[in-house]
C-alpha positions in Angstrom: -49.7 244.6 12.7 -47.1 243.3 14.8 -46.9 240.0 16.9 -48.5 239.4 20.2 -47.6 236.0 20.2 -43.9 237.2 21.6 -42.1 236.1 18.4 -41.4 239.3 17.5 -42.5 238.9 13.7 -45.1 241.2 11.5 -47.2 240.0 8.9 -44.8 240.3 6.5 -41.8 239.0 8.0 -44.3 236.2 8.6 -45.2 235.6 5.5 -41.6 236.4 4.4 -40.1 233.9 6.5 -42.2 231.1 5.8 -42.3 231.4 1.9 -38.5 230.3 1.9 -39.6 227.0 3.5 -42.3 226.3 0.4 -45.5 226.0 2.5 -48.4 227.7 1.4 -49.1 231.2 2.5 -52.1 232.2 0.8 -53.7 234.4 3.9 -57.4 233.2 4.2 -60.0 235.2 6.0 -62.1 233.4 9.3 -61.8 229.8 10.5 -65.7 229.1 9.4 -65.7 228.5 13.5 -66.4 231.6 14.5 -68.4 232.6 18.0 -71.5 233.8 17.1 -71.3 237.5 17.1 -75.1 237.6 18.7 -74.2 235.2 21.7 -70.8 235.8 22.5 -69.2 233.9 25.5 -70.2 235.2 29.0 -68.0 234.5 32.2 -68.8 233.5 35.3 -68.8 237.4 36.6 -71.5 238.0 33.6 -68.6 239.9 31.7 -69.0 239.6 28.0 -66.1 238.6 25.7 -66.0 240.6 22.1 -65.0 238.8 19.2 -62.1 238.5 17.5 -61.5 241.5 15.5 -60.4 241.5 11.5 -56.9 242.2 12.0 -56.9 239.4 14.9 -58.3 237.0 11.7 -55.7 238.2 9.2 -52.8 237.7 12.0 -54.3 233.9 13.2 -54.7 233.1 9.3 -51.0 233.6 8.9 -50.3 231.0 10.9 -52.9 228.8 9.5 -51.4 229.0 6.4 -48.2 228.9 7.1 -47.6 226.1 9.7 -48.2 222.5 8.5 -51.5 221.7 9.9 -51.1 218.2 7.3 -48.8 216.8 9.6 -50.6 214.4 12.0 -48.3 212.6 13.8 -47.9 214.3 17.1 -52.2 213.4 17.4 -51.2 209.3 16.4 -48.3 209.5 18.9 -50.4 211.2 21.4 -52.9 208.1 21.2 -50.1 205.1 20.8 -50.5 202.6 23.5 -53.7 203.4 25.5 -54.3 201.1 27.7 -57.0 202.8 29.6 -58.8 206.0 30.3 -61.1 207.9 33.2 -64.6 207.3 32.1 -65.9 210.9 30.6 -66.4 213.2 32.0 -63.1 212.7 33.3 -63.5 214.6 37.0 -61.7 213.8 39.6 -62.7 215.2 43.2 -60.9 215.7 47.0 -62.8 214.1 50.1 -65.2 216.8 50.1 -66.7 216.1 47.1 -65.1 219.5 45.5 -63.5 218.4 41.8 -59.7 219.4 42.2 -59.4 218.0 38.0 -62.3 218.5 35.0 -61.7 217.2 31.6 -65.3 218.4 31.0 -64.9 221.6 30.6 -62.9 221.4 27.9 -65.2 219.5 25.7 -65.3 222.6 23.5 -62.4 221.9 21.9 -63.7 218.5 20.4 -61.2 215.6 18.8 -61.0 216.8 15.1 -57.1 216.5 14.4 -58.3 219.3 11.5 -57.2 223.1 11.7 -60.7 224.0 13.1 -60.1 226.5 15.7 -62.3 229.7 16.5 -61.8 233.5 15.2 -60.7 233.9 19.0 -57.7 231.0 19.6 -54.7 231.0 17.4 -54.4 227.6 15.4 -51.2 226.7 16.6 -52.6 226.8 20.3 -55.7 225.3 19.5 -54.0 222.1 18.3 -51.9 221.7 21.2 -55.0 222.5 23.3 -56.7 219.7 21.8 -53.4 217.0 21.8 -53.2 217.9 25.5 -56.5 216.6 25.8 -56.0 213.5 25.1 -55.7 211.6 28.3 -55.7 208.3 29.6 -52.9 205.4 31.0 -50.3 204.6 27.7 -47.8 202.2 27.2 -44.8 203.0 25.9 -42.8 200.1 25.6 -43.4 197.2 27.7 -42.6 197.9 31.5 -42.9 201.8 30.6 -46.0 203.7 31.1 -47.3 207.1 31.8 -50.7 208.4 32.3 -51.8 211.7 30.9 -54.4 214.7 30.7 -54.8 213.9 34.3 -52.9 217.2 36.0 -50.3 219.5 34.2 -47.5 217.1 34.6 -47.3 213.6 33.4 -46.9 210.4 35.6 -44.5 208.0 34.6 -44.1 204.2 35.5 -41.6 201.8 35.2 -42.1 198.3 36.2 -39.6 196.7 37.9 -38.5 193.2 39.2 -41.0 193.2 42.0 -43.2 196.6 41.8 -43.0 199.8 40.1 -41.2 203.5 40.0 -43.1 206.4 39.6 -41.6 209.2 38.0 -43.3 212.8 38.4 -46.4 212.3 40.9 -48.5 214.9 39.2 -49.3 218.4 41.5 -51.8 216.8 43.7 -52.3 213.5 45.8 -56.0 213.4 44.6 -55.2 213.2 41.1 -52.2 210.9 41.7 -54.6 208.9 44.1 -56.9 208.5 41.5 -55.2 207.7 38.2 -53.2 204.6 40.6 -56.7 203.3 42.1 -58.4 203.7 39.0 -56.0 202.7 35.9 -52.9 201.6 36.7 -53.9 198.8 39.5 -56.8 197.5 37.2 -54.8 197.3 34.6 -51.3 196.7 35.3 -51.7 194.7 38.2 -51.5 196.1 42.0 -47.8 195.7 43.1 -46.0 198.3 45.5 -44.6 201.2 44.9 -40.5 200.5 45.1 -39.6 204.2 44.5 -40.6 207.4 43.7 -38.5 209.9 41.4 -38.8 213.6 41.4 -37.1 215.2 38.1 -36.8 218.4 39.2 -38.0 220.7 41.8 -41.1 222.0 40.5 -44.6 221.3 42.2 -46.2 219.8 39.5 -43.4 216.7 39.6 -43.8 215.8 43.4 -46.6 217.7 44.7 -48.7 214.4 44.3 -46.7 211.7 46.3 -48.6 211.6 49.4 -51.8 210.2 47.0 -49.4 207.3 46.3 -47.2 206.7 49.3 -46.9 207.0 53.0 -44.3 208.0 55.3 -44.4 205.1 57.1 -43.2 203.2 54.1 -40.8 205.7 53.0 -39.2 205.6 56.9 -38.8 201.5 56.5 -36.7 201.7 53.7 -39.8 200.2 51.5 -40.5 203.2 49.8 -37.0 205.1 48.3 -37.5 209.0 47.0 -35.0 210.1 44.2 -34.1 213.2 43.9 -31.4 215.4 42.0 -28.8 217.1 44.5 -30.1 220.5 46.1 -33.9 219.2 45.2 -35.2 220.5 48.3 -33.6 223.1 48.7 -34.6 224.9 45.3 -38.2 223.2 45.6 -38.9 225.0 49.1 -37.1 228.1 48.5 -38.5 228.8 45.5 -42.4 228.1 46.8 -41.5 230.1 50.3 -38.8 233.3 49.6 -40.7 235.2 46.4 -44.0 232.3 46.7 -46.8 234.9 47.4 -45.7 237.2 44.3 -45.3 234.0 42.3 -48.3 232.5 43.2 -50.4 235.7 42.6 -48.8 235.6 38.8 -49.1 231.8 38.8 -53.3 232.8 38.5 -52.4 234.3 35.4 -49.9 232.5 33.7 -51.9 229.5 34.1 -55.5 231.1 33.5 -57.1 230.1 36.9 -59.4 232.7 37.4 -60.4 232.7 33.5 -63.8 230.8 32.2 -63.2 227.4 29.9 -63.8 228.3 26.5 -63.1 229.9 23.2 -62.7 233.3 24.2 -60.9 232.0 27.8 -58.6 229.8 28.8 -58.4 227.0 26.4 -54.7 225.2 27.8 -51.4 226.3 29.5 -48.5 225.2 27.0 -47.4 222.0 28.6 -50.9 220.9 29.7 -54.4 222.1 30.6 -53.8 223.3 33.4 -53.1 222.6 37.2 -54.7 220.6 39.4 -56.1 222.4 43.1 -56.1 219.7 45.3 -53.6 219.1 48.5 -49.6 219.3 47.4 -47.2 217.3 49.6 -43.5 216.3 49.6 -41.8 213.3 50.8 -38.7 214.5 51.9 -35.7 212.2 49.4 -33.5 209.3 50.9 -31.3 208.6 47.9 -29.6 211.3 45.6 -28.5 212.0 41.9 -25.3 213.5 42.4 -23.5 213.4 39.0 -23.6 212.4 35.2 -22.8 208.8 35.0 -24.1 208.1 38.0 -25.8 204.5 38.4 -28.8 204.3 40.9 -30.3 200.3 41.0 -34.0 200.2 41.8 -35.3 196.9 42.2 -33.4 195.1 39.4 -33.7 198.6 37.1 -31.1 200.6 36.8 -31.0 204.3 35.7 -28.0 206.1 34.0 -28.1 209.6 35.7 -27.2 213.4 33.4 -27.7 215.9 35.8 -29.1 219.0 34.7 -28.7 221.8 37.2 -30.0 225.7 36.5 -31.9 224.2 32.8 -35.4 224.1 33.6 -35.4 224.1 37.2 -32.6 224.6 39.5 -32.4 221.3 40.3 -33.1 218.7 38.0 -32.3 215.6 36.1 -32.7 213.4 33.2 -31.7 209.4 32.9 -31.3 206.3 30.6 -33.2 203.3 31.5 -31.3 200.2 29.4 -33.4 197.7 30.3 -35.8 199.6 28.3 -33.6 201.3 26.0 -35.5 204.1 27.3 -34.8 207.9 28.1 -36.2 210.3 30.5 -35.9 213.6 29.4 -37.6 215.4 32.4 -38.8 218.7 30.7 -35.4 220.0 28.7 -37.1 218.4 25.2 -40.9 218.2 25.4 -42.8 219.2 22.2 -42.6 223.2 22.8 -39.7 226.1 23.4 -39.8 225.9 26.9 -39.3 228.8 29.0 -36.2 230.2 30.2 -37.3 232.8 31.9 -41.2 231.6 33.6 -43.8 234.5 33.3 -44.8 233.1 37.2 -41.7 234.5 38.3 -38.2 232.7 39.3 -34.2 232.8 38.2 -33.5 232.7 34.8 -32.8 229.9 33.4 -29.7 229.0 31.2 -30.0 228.4 27.8 -26.4 227.6 27.4 -26.2 224.9 29.8 -29.5 223.1 28.6 -28.2 222.7 25.0 -25.2 221.4 26.5 -27.0 218.7 28.6 -28.9 217.5 25.7 -25.6 217.2 23.9 -24.3 215.1 26.5 -27.2 213.6 26.5 -26.4 212.5 22.4 -22.8 211.4 23.3 -23.5 209.2 26.4 -26.8 207.3 25.0 -27.8 208.8 21.7 -26.8 205.7 20.1 -29.0 203.6 22.3 -32.3 205.5 23.2 -35.2 203.7 21.7 -38.0 206.0 22.6 -37.7 209.4 24.5 -40.9 210.4 27.6 -40.6 213.4 29.5 -42.5 215.0 32.0 -44.7 216.6 30.0 -46.4 215.8 26.4 -46.1 212.6 24.8 -43.0 210.2 24.1 -40.7 210.3 20.7 -40.3 206.5 19.1 -37.5 205.4 17.1 -34.1 206.1 17.5 -33.7 208.7 14.5 -36.9 210.5 15.8 -35.3 210.5 19.1 -32.4 211.8 18.1 -33.6 214.6 15.6 -35.6 216.0 18.9 -33.0 216.2 21.0 -30.9 217.5 18.7 -33.4 220.0 17.4 -33.9 221.2 21.1 -30.6 221.2 21.5 -30.0 223.3 18.8 -32.7 225.8 19.8 -31.8 226.5 23.1 -28.4 227.2 22.0 -29.3 229.2 19.0 -31.5 231.7 21.4 -28.9 231.8 24.0 -25.8 232.6 21.4 -27.7 235.1 19.0 -28.7 236.8 22.0 -25.1 237.5 23.4 -24.1 237.9 19.6 -26.3 240.9 19.0 -25.7 242.4 22.8 -22.3 242.2 22.3 -23.1 244.6 19.2 -24.7 247.0 21.3 -28.5 246.2 20.9 -30.7 246.0 23.8 -32.8 243.2 25.2 -35.9 244.9 23.6 -34.1 245.4 20.0 -33.0 241.6 20.0 -36.6 240.4 20.7 -38.2 242.3 18.6 -35.9 241.1 15.6 -34.3 237.5 16.9 -36.2 234.8 14.9 -35.7 231.2 14.6 -34.2 229.1 11.6 -36.8 227.9 9.4 -35.8 224.4 10.3 -37.0 225.2 13.8 -39.9 227.5 13.3 -41.8 225.1 11.4 -41.4 222.6 14.0 -44.0 221.7 15.8 -41.9 221.0 18.7 -39.9 224.3 18.8 -43.6 226.2 18.6 -43.8 229.1 21.3 -47.1 227.1 23.1 -44.8 227.7 26.6 -42.0 229.9 26.2 -41.8 232.5 23.2 -38.9 233.3 21.4 -39.5 237.0 22.6 -38.6 236.7 26.3 -36.7 233.6 26.2 -34.5 236.0 24.4 -35.0 238.8 26.9 -34.6 236.4 29.7 -31.0 235.3 28.2 -29.8 239.0 28.1 -31.3 239.1 32.0 -29.0 236.3 32.8 -26.0 237.3 31.4 -26.2 241.2 31.3 -29.2 242.3 34.1 -31.8 244.3 33.7 -30.2 247.3 32.8 -29.6 247.8 28.7 -27.4 250.4 29.1 -29.1 253.1 27.8 -28.6 256.3 31.3 -32.5 257.0 30.6 -33.4 253.6 31.5 -31.5 253.5 35.0 -34.0 254.9 37.1 -36.9 255.8 35.4 -39.9 256.9 37.2 -42.5 254.3 38.6 -45.3 253.6 36.8 -48.1 255.8 38.8 -45.8 259.2 38.7 -44.4 258.3 34.9 -48.4 257.6 33.7 -49.7 261.2 35.0 -46.4 263.0 33.1 -47.0 260.7 30.0 -50.6 262.0 29.8 -49.9 265.0 30.7 -47.3 265.3 27.9 -49.3 263.9 24.8 -52.5 266.2 25.5 -54.6 264.6 28.2 -56.1 261.3 28.2 -59.0 262.2 26.6 -56.9 263.2 23.5 -55.0 260.0 24.4 -57.8 257.8 23.9 -58.8 259.3 20.8 -55.5 258.4 18.9 -55.4 255.2 20.6 -58.9 254.3 19.3 -57.7 254.9 16.1 -54.8 252.5 16.3 -56.9 249.7 18.0 -59.1 250.1 15.0 -56.0 249.7 12.7 -55.2 246.5 14.8 -51.7 248.5 16.5 -52.6 246.2 19.7 -48.7 246.4 21.0 -48.9 249.9 20.8 -52.2 250.9 22.1 -51.6 248.7 24.8 -48.0 250.9 26.2 -50.0 254.2 25.4 -53.0 253.4 27.2 -51.8 251.7 30.2 -49.7 254.6 31.3 -53.5 256.2 31.4 -54.4 253.7 33.8 -51.7 253.8 36.0 -52.3 257.5 36.2 -56.0 257.6 36.8 -57.3 254.3 38.0 -60.7 255.8 38.2 -60.6 256.1 34.5 -63.4 253.4 33.1 -62.9 254.3 29.4 -58.9 253.9 29.7 -59.4 250.5 31.4 -62.3 249.0 29.0 -60.2 250.0 25.8 -56.9 248.3 27.3 -59.1 245.2 28.5 -60.2 245.4 24.7 -56.8 245.8 23.6 -55.5 242.5 25.9 -58.0 240.3 24.6 -57.4 240.5 21.1 -53.6 240.3 21.8 -54.9 236.8 23.9 -56.7 236.0 21.1 -53.7 236.3 18.8 -51.0 234.7 21.2 -50.0 231.0 20.2 -48.1 230.7 23.7 -50.9 229.6 26.5 -49.3 231.8 29.4 -48.9 234.6 27.2 -52.9 234.1 26.2 -53.9 233.6 29.6 -52.2 236.9 30.8 -53.5 238.6 28.7 -57.2 237.3 28.9 -56.8 237.4 32.9 -55.5 241.2 32.3 -58.9 241.8 30.3 -60.8 240.2 33.1 -59.5 242.3 36.0 -59.4 245.6 34.2 -63.5 245.2 33.5 -64.4 243.6 36.9 -62.0 243.9 39.1 -59.6 241.1 41.1 -62.0 238.2 41.7 -60.4 236.6 44.8 -61.1 232.3 43.6 -59.4 229.4 45.5 -55.7 228.9 43.7 -53.0 226.2 44.6 -51.1 227.0 47.6 -47.5 225.6 47.5 -46.9 226.8 51.0 -48.4 223.7 52.4 -47.6 221.6 55.5 -45.0 219.6 54.1 -43.0 222.5 52.4 -43.0 224.3 56.0 -41.7 221.1 57.5 -38.8 220.5 54.9 -38.2 224.5 55.4 -34.7 224.5 57.3 -34.7 226.7 59.5 -32.2 229.2 58.4 -34.6 229.5 55.3 -37.7 231.0 57.6 -34.9 233.0 59.2 -34.6 234.0 55.3 -38.2 234.4 54.8 -38.4 236.4 57.6 -35.8 238.8 56.9 -38.1 239.0 53.7 -41.6 240.0 55.8 -39.6 242.5 58.3 -41.0 246.1 57.8 -38.1 248.4 57.4 -39.7 251.8 58.3 -41.5 250.0 61.4 -37.8 248.2 62.4 -36.1 251.4 61.8 -34.1 252.7 65.1 -35.0 249.0 66.7 -32.7 246.9 68.1 -33.8 243.4 69.1 -32.1 240.3 70.0 -33.8 236.9 70.6 -32.9 233.1 71.7 -34.3 230.4 70.0 -33.9 227.1 71.1 -35.3 223.7 69.7 -35.3 221.0 72.3 -35.9 218.0 69.3 -33.4 218.9 66.9 -30.8 220.2 69.1 -30.3 223.6 67.8 -29.8 227.0 69.1 -30.0 230.5 67.1 -29.8 234.0 68.1 -31.8 236.1 65.9 -31.6 239.6 65.8 -32.9 243.1 64.4 -30.5 245.8 63.9 -30.3 248.7 61.2 -33.7 247.0 60.0 -32.6 244.1 59.0 -32.6 240.7 60.4 -29.7 238.6 61.5 -29.0 235.7 62.7 -26.3 232.8 64.4 -26.2 229.1 64.4 -25.0 227.7 67.5 -25.4 230.6 69.9 -26.9 232.4 72.9 -26.9 235.5 74.4 -26.9 236.2 78.4 -27.9 239.6 77.2 -31.0 238.7 74.8 -33.7 240.6 75.1 -36.2 237.6 75.3 -35.5 233.6 75.1 -37.7 230.9 73.5 -37.2 227.2 74.6 -39.9 225.3 72.0 -40.0 222.1 69.5 -39.6 222.1 65.5 -42.9 221.0 65.6 -44.7 223.8 67.3 -42.8 226.0 65.6 -44.7 224.5 62.4 -47.7 225.2 63.5 -46.7 228.7 64.2 -45.0 228.8 60.7 -48.3 227.8 59.4 -50.8 230.0 61.1 -52.3 227.2 63.5 -51.1 228.9 66.6 -49.3 231.4 67.8 -46.4 231.6 70.2 -48.0 233.6 73.3 -50.5 230.4 72.5 -48.1 228.3 72.8 -46.7 229.2 76.1 -49.9 229.6 77.9 -50.8 225.2 76.5 -46.9 224.9 77.9 -45.5 224.0 74.3 -43.1 226.1 74.8 -41.2 228.1 77.1 -40.5 232.3 77.3 -38.2 234.2 79.3 -36.9 237.5 79.1 -38.8 240.4 78.2 -42.2 239.2 76.3 -42.8 242.4 74.6 -39.9 242.1 73.0 -41.1 239.4 70.9 -44.2 240.9 70.6 -42.6 244.0 69.3 -40.7 241.7 67.0 -44.0 240.0 65.2 -45.3 243.4 64.7 -42.3 244.1 62.5 -43.4 241.4 60.2 -45.6 241.8 57.3 -48.4 239.8 56.2 -48.3 239.6 52.6 -52.3 240.2 50.7 -52.1 237.7 47.9 -55.0 239.5 45.6 -52.5 242.6 44.8 -53.3 244.8 41.6 -51.4 243.3 38.9 -52.5 245.4 35.9 -53.8 248.9 37.7 -52.0 250.8 40.4 
C-alpha cells in the first residue's frame, strides 16, 4: 500500500523510519470514532459519502501510532492569552445577512485535545483542524495582540503611542470589521488605526482592509499603508493574468464546494477556509525596500527583513524591538508550507526562503522573545523561537538541496518525489508536517524551479493530450471493461494511486463511462481520507464529488474586485487583453487603435498583428483605425463589466473617432473565460 498524503512513503517505510526515533509503532485498527456504517454523511446535493476502507484505516493508524499525539504544547500555546471571543456560534454576516464566515459548521470537530479522529480523516490533519478552531482575540505580549480563527489568515495588532498598527487585515471587509468592532474596541479600547501593514501580496493579507480604514484617512495621511517593494504589481498581477484558472482551482484547494464534516472539508491547513465577503485593496503609501531598513510608526520601530520570492513574490518580515517580537509573515508557520501552491502560482525558491530565515537569526536571533506570523499561533521564549526558525530554515533548505542533489544524479522529478524523506528530527516535529505543502509536491516544485517541466526523458517531451492518450491506453489494455475489472481488484487491495492513474485514462477517453467515474470517485475519496494535507484532501474529495454529480456552480471568492481593477496598471490591463485574444479568430487581422486617458495624461497605441497584441506608450498614430478618448474611471467600468465602450460613447463619457467597426472587431477577438470548466473530466 502506498501513500496518498504527498510524503511519498509506503507503510513499511513509515514504520521503519519512525522506529529509529524510539516512538511506538504498534499498528492498531479503527479509532473507535468510525462514521456509522448505516448512516453515512450526505452532501447538500444528496451524494452519499462512503466509509473509510480497511486500507485507509490501516494507513491512518500509522500516523496515530507514529506521531507524538501526547504532545499538547500547541494546544496550550494556541489558547494562551485569550482576552475575548465572538460568542458561539461564531458567525459573521454581510450587509444582506448572508454568512461570510461560519465556525459553527465545524462543531463536529469537538474540543478534545486527544486523538479522536474519525476513520475518514488523517489523525494528524484532524489535530490541526482542532487547533485552527481555537478562536478569539489573544494577547501575544503586552502591546501585541492577534485575532485568530475568523478567516484563513490571522490579524495582528500592535499598540503604538496613540493608536494601533494592524498587520494583515484578513480576506474580507466583513470579517475584519467584525473583529475590530466586536473584539478589539471592547477589549483594547477605541483608538485610531494609524497604519496597516501588508506582509505580502496574497489576498488573505490585504483583502479586508476596507473594513478597517477609509480612503479619505489614507489620502489625508492619517493612516499609512505599508507594504514590501513590488507589492501592487505582485498582488494585482497574480489575480488577473491567470486569475480565472487560479480561482477555479482554489475552489478545489480550500474545499469551498464540499460539505463540512468528517467525510468532507475539515480544514485548509493554514486555517479553516477562506471567508466569502468583499475583497478590497488600499494602495500602499510606505514601502519596505531593503533588509535593515527601519520604519517608525507612531513611536514604534519596525526593523525590516526583505523576503521576496519566498512564500510570495513580494514579502517582508520584521522585528519590533519595543516588544522583542518578530513577525515571520508566512515564512515560519506551523506547517511545511507550499513551495508550489496547488491553486497555481509561481514556484517558490526554498533556497532563498531558508536564507531569509538564517538572516533573521543572524540579525535578531538573540533578541526575539516571541514569534508571531500571518497564520497559526505564536511561539514564546527565545530558545523555542530560535529552534522553530532553525527547523523551518532547515526544512526548506533540505528540500531544495536534496532535490538538486538527486537531480544532478540524473533522477527525474517524480522519482525524487517518491523517495525523498525528511530527516527524522524534522519529520516528527509538528510544525514541519504536511498540513499545507507536502514533501512530494514541494520536491517536484524545486525541480521545476531549476530545470522546468521537462524531466529529460524524450518520451515525455511531446506526450499526447489526456483524452487521446486515454483512448489508446484503454485500447492497449484490452478495453474499458477489462481495465475496470483489474482496477477494482487493485482498489480492494488499497492500491489507490495506481487505480487513480489507470481509471483516469478511461474517464478522459470516455466521459460517459459512469462505472469508471464512480470507481475513480471512490478512489479519490479514500485518498482524501488518508491525506495529511488539507489542500490534498480537499482536491481529492472535490474531484470525487464532481465525478459523481458533475460541476456544481456555487459562490466563490472573487479576487478581481473593483479595488484590484482600479489598482491595475494600464499596461497590465493590455497584457490581460493579450491573454484573452483568440489567436485563431485574430489570424490575418490587423487593427490599430489610439487610446487617450484624459485624467491620467496617458496615451497608447494598441495593435493586433500576427494574432498577438502589442502596445506602445506615449504614442498616437494618424493611421489608426479608430481613436478613443476617455478617462481611467470610465475604462474601469468597462473592465469591471459595468458598462461598454459603446454605451459610454452614447452617454458622452467617451469619444470615438474613426471606424467604430474596427473597435467592435477588436472586442470580438477577445475570449471571456468560463469559470466552471471541467477539471476531473475532459
